[in-house]
C-alpha positions as CSV (number, residue, x, y, z in Angstrom):
1,M,-4.2,14.6,8.2
2,L,-7.7,14.3,6.7
3,N,-10.7,13.8,9.1
4,F,-12.1,10.5,7.9
5,N,-14.9,10.7,10.4
6,D,-16.5,13.2,8.0
7,E,-18.5,11.3,5.3
8,S,-17.9,14.0,2.7
9,V,-14.1,13.5,3.2
10,R,-14.5,9.7,2.7
11,D,-16.7,10.2,-0.4
12,N,-14.2,12.7,-1.9
13,A,-11.3,10.4,-1.2
14,L,-13.1,7.5,-2.9
15,R,-14.0,9.6,-6.0
16,T,-10.4,11.0,-6.2
17,V,-8.8,7.5,-6.0
18,T,-11.3,6.1,-8.5
19,D,-10.5,8.9,-11.0
20,L,-6.7,8.6,-10.4
21,M,-6.8,4.8,-10.9
22,K,-8.8,5.1,-14.1
23,R,-6.5,7.7,-15.6
24,A,-3.5,5.6,-14.6
25,Y,-5.0,2.6,-16.3
26,D,-5.6,4.6,-19.5
27,L,-1.9,5.6,-19.4
28,I,-0.8,2.0,-18.9
29,N,-3.0,0.8,-21.8
30,L,-1.5,3.5,-24.0
31,G,2.0,2.5,-23.1
32,S,2.7,6.1,-22.1
33,P,6.3,6.7,-20.6
34,E,4.5,8.1,-17.6
35,S,2.9,4.6,-16.9
36,S,6.3,3.3,-15.6
37,R,5.3,4.9,-12.3
38,F,2.5,2.4,-11.9
39,Y,2.2,-1.3,-11.4
40,S,1.9,-3.6,-14.5
41,R,-1.5,-3.5,-16.3
42,L,-2.6,-6.8,-14.7
43,T,-1.6,-5.7,-11.2
44,H,-3.1,-2.3,-11.6
45,R,-6.4,-3.9,-12.8
46,F,-6.3,-6.3,-9.8
47,L,-6.0,-3.3,-7.5
48,M,-8.9,-1.6,-9.3
49,D,-11.1,-4.7,-8.7
50,H,-10.0,-5.7,-5.2
51,A,-8.7,-2.6,-3.3
52,W,-12.2,-1.6,-2.2
53,E,-11.4,0.6,0.8
54,I,-9.5,3.7,1.5
55,L,-6.7,2.9,3.9
56,I,-6.0,5.7,6.5
57,P,-2.6,6.6,7.8
58,A,-2.2,5.7,11.5
59,A,-1.9,8.4,14.0
60,K,1.2,8.0,16.2
61,E,-0.7,6.6,19.1
62,E,-2.4,4.0,16.8
63,R,0.8,2.4,15.7
64,P,1.3,-1.1,17.1
65,S,4.3,-1.3,19.5
66,I,6.3,-3.5,17.1
67,F,6.9,-0.4,14.9
68,E,8.4,1.6,17.7
69,G,12.0,2.5,17.0
70,L,11.9,0.9,13.5
71,E,14.3,3.0,11.4
72,Y,15.8,2.7,8.0
73,D,18.9,4.1,6.3
74,N,18.1,7.7,5.5
75,E,19.9,7.4,2.1
76,M,17.2,5.0,1.0
77,P,14.4,6.9,-0.9
78,W,10.7,6.5,-0.1
79,P,8.8,4.8,-1.8
80,Q,11.5,3.1,-4.0
81,M,13.0,1.1,-1.1
82,T,9.8,0.3,0.8
83,T,9.3,-3.1,-0.7
84,Y,12.8,-4.3,0.1
85,N,13.0,-2.8,3.5
86,Y,9.5,-3.9,4.6
87,V,9.9,-7.5,3.3
88,M,13.2,-7.7,5.2
89,S,11.3,-6.4,8.4
90,V,8.9,-9.4,7.9
91,L,11.6,-12.0,7.3
92,T,14.1,-10.8,10.0
93,P,13.7,-9.1,13.4
94,P,11.5,-7.3,14.3
95,S,9.6,-10.0,12.4
96,I,6.5,-8.0,11.6
97,P,3.6,-10.4,10.7
98,W,3.7,-11.0,6.9
99,A,-0.1,-10.6,6.7
100,M,0.3,-6.9,7.6
101,L,2.4,-6.3,4.4
102,T,0.3,-4.5,1.8
103,F,1.1,-3.4,-1.7
104,G,-0.7,-0.6,-3.6
105,Y,-0.5,3.1,-3.9
106,A,-0.1,6.0,-1.5
107,I,-2.1,9.0,-2.6
108,H,0.4,11.9,-2.0
109,E,0.1,15.4,-3.4
110,G,-2.8,14.4,-5.6
111,K,-0.9,11.5,-7.3
112,L,-0.7,7.8,-7.1
113,V,2.6,6.7,-5.7
114,R,3.4,3.0,-6.1
115,S,4.2,1.9,-2.6
116,T,4.5,-0.9,0.0
117,F,3.3,-0.4,3.5
118,F,1.9,-2.2,6.6
119,T,-1.8,-2.3,7.6
120,H,-3.8,-3.3,10.6
121,Q,-7.5,-3.1,11.4
122,K,-9.2,-0.8,13.8
123,M,-12.8,-0.1,14.7
124,V,-14.0,3.3,13.8
125,P,-17.2,5.2,14.7
126,Y,-18.4,5.6,11.1
127,Q,-18.8,2.0,10.0
128,V,-19.5,-1.5,11.5
129,M,-16.5,-3.1,9.9
130,P,-12.9,-2.4,11.0
131,Q,-11.0,0.2,9.0
132,G,-7.7,-0.5,7.4
133,I,-5.0,1.7,9.1
134,V,-1.6,2.2,7.5
135,I,1.9,2.2,9.1
136,D,4.5,3.4,6.6
137,P,7.7,3.7,8.7
138,M,9.9,5.1,5.9
139,A,7.4,7.8,5.0
140,I,7.1,8.7,8.7
141,Q,10.9,8.8,9.1
142,K,11.3,11.1,6.1
143,G,8.4,13.4,7.2
144,I,6.3,12.4,4.2
145,Q,2.5,12.3,4.9
146,P,0.4,10.7,2.2
147,E,-3.3,11.6,2.5
148,Y,-4.4,8.0,2.3
149,Y,-3.6,4.7,0.6
150,I,-5.2,1.8,-1.3
151,G,-3.8,-1.7,-1.6
152,C,-4.1,-5.4,-1.1
153,P,-2.0,-8.0,0.8
154,V,-0.3,-10.9,-0.8
155,C,-2.4,-13.9,0.3
156,S,0.4,-16.4,0.3
157,K,3.5,-16.2,2.5
158,D,5.6,-18.0,-0.2
159,Y,5.7,-14.9,-2.4
160,I,7.1,-12.9,0.5
161,E,9.7,-15.6,1.5
162,N,10.8,-16.0,-2.1
163,F,11.2,-12.2,-2.7
164,I,15.1,-12.3,-2.8
165,K,15.2,-15.3,-5.2
166,M,12.5,-13.9,-7.5
167,K,13.9,-10.4,-7.6
168,Q,10.4,-9.2,-8.5
169,N,7.8,-7.4,-6.6
170,P,6.0,-10.1,-4.5
171,F,2.6,-8.6,-5.3
172,E,3.0,-8.5,-9.0
173,E,4.3,-12.1,-8.9
174,Y,1.3,-13.1,-6.8
175,V,-1.2,-11.4,-9.1
176,A,0.4,-12.9,-12.2
177,K,0.2,-16.4,-10.8
178,E,-2.8,-16.4,-8.6
179,G,-4.8,-13.2,-9.2
180,H,-7.2,-15.0,-11.6
181,L,-8.4,-17.1,-8.6
182,M,-9.8,-13.9,-7.1
183,R,-12.2,-13.1,-10.0
């Protein structure tokens, strides 16, 4: 796990994610087959404009107790099944608060990995604002350790609750319908 108390680590992470996001956006604009790994152009651009902080993976002792014992079917791959599983964890017991659900990218092995995860806020010694801390139970269960994440929440519970009916990613649906309001 990276030491984000070190300013050079934070600066390097921000430079890296900025570069990865720009390169991914270029691939999306070119219609490259590789671009299917990313969000739609509109959603990716929304993340570029609004995911303004590096989100740090939570150490085990920093995970809220609601996540203790939360396990998923080992046959379900990370990150492909995170959206479904985590939305279901919001809608059914253990009923994790929907505002913790975050959509974006995990930065894993130097690549952007489209993912869904949970975040909460924690005070840290290097800034006056709380730091976004990530809990990604499927990654933890599978022993996958992304270096850090970027992402945004869906600011309306309706998109989360209508996930099964829409059969679309709640974040992409939110950005398509309401993302313009954030500009």
